[in-house]
N, C-alpha and C positions, 0 to 999 in steps of 0.2 A: 338327681331327679329321675324318678322311675319312668320307663317308657310307657306311652299310652298308645292307643290305636293309630294316632297320627304320626308318631315318631318310631314305632316298632319296625324293625327290619326283620323280615322272615329269616330264621336261622337255617343253616345248611345241615344236612343229615350226616355228613361225614366227619364232623369235628365234635367229638364227645369224649367223655372220660367215665371210667367205672371204678368205684372205690368200695372195697370190702371193709366193714367195721365190726370188729369183735369187741368184747368187753375190755381187753387190755392191749389190743393191737389193731393196726390198719395196714391195708395193702392196696396199692393202685395197680392196675394192669391195662395193657393196651389190647383192646379187642377189635377185630375187624368188623364185627357185626353184633348188634344187640336187637333182639326181636321179642315181641310179646308184651310190651308195656300196654296195659289196659285193664279196665274193670267194667263190670256189668251189674246193673241193678237187678236183683232177682225179685220178681213180682209174684204175689199170691192172689189167687182168686180167678174167677172166670172173666171172659172178655166183658168190658164195661159197656153199659148202655151208652148210646150216643150222647156226647156232651159231658160225660163223667170221667173220672180218673181211670186210666187204663188198667189199674190193679194196685194193690197195696204192697209197699216194699216190705220184704221179709229178710233181706240180706244183700250183701255185696259179694260178687264172685270176681276173683282176680285171676289173670292168666299166668302161665308159667313164663319165666324169662329164659330166653335161649341166647347164650353168649358163644361167639366163635372167635378163636385166636390161634396164633402160632403155638405149636407144642412147646411147653415151658419145661425147664429142668425140675427134677424132684425136689430141689431145695427151695423152689418158689413157695411163698407162704400160702397162696391160694391153692396150689397143688397139694400141699401138706394137709390143708383143711379138708379138701375133697377126699383125699385118701383116708383121713381119720373118720370122716362121716360114713364112708362106704365100709369101714372096718368097725362099725358100731357094735357088732356082736362081741368083739374082743375088748373094746374100750368100755362098753356099757351105756353109752349115751351119744347123742349128736349135739354138737354146739352150733346153734343157729347164729347167723350174723345179719347185720343190716347192710344192704347194698345201695349205694348212692350212684345214680346214673345222671350225668350232667351233660347238657347240650351247650356247646361253647360257641362264641362268636369268633370272628377272624383274629381278634386280639387275645383269645384264650379266656375271656370273661364269661362266666356262667350266665346263660340267658334263660334256661329252664332246668329244673332239677327234680328228680323223682327219688323217693326213698322207698325201698322194698323192705319191709320189716320182717324180722325173724325168718330169713331165707335159709333153706337147706338144699343141697344138691340132690336131685332125684334121678339124674341121668348124666353119664359122661361117656363120650365116644370119640374115637380118633377117626380121621378121614381114612379112606381106603388107601392102602399102599399100592403103588403102581410104578413099576420100573420103566415104563414107556413115557412117563410124564416127568417134567422138570418143575415141580411145584413145591411150595413150602408145606411141611407137615403141619396139619391143623388139628385142633381138638374142639369139641362142642360140649358145653356145659349147660344143663337145664336146671334151673332153680325154681323151687316152689316157695312162696312166701305167704304171710297172713294178711298183710295190708299194704296198699299203695297210697302214698301221699305225695302230691306235687307241692314242692316247697316254693319254687319260684315260677 
């Protein structure tokens, strides 16, 4: 039985998973943070007169997804994909992938899931190196995609 507004338990923000899906492969990764899920209706026209529609839709704008995680080895499938994309001039093309972001309950069951279609990396950066700190080395990956769909 699917939850309704009377049985729904609000999910927590810290229990989630991220899965990358290519044509012939999949890879899951542990990320410390996912930011940027969202979309915006782009309206056309002037401000509407009182009581009318605020504008006519002409498209949907999606945000960029920003993922943060501990630095992974070069053999990691996601790291290989990012490197290949940033070496597109040598390879000749960029292979987009679909990214599934799932919010999980305390038992690990998916309670909400978003698919970011045809994602490509547009930015990669490493956290600053600082000899006076005792922290885990992290990397940030920014993805741009064409469409956002909430599945659950």
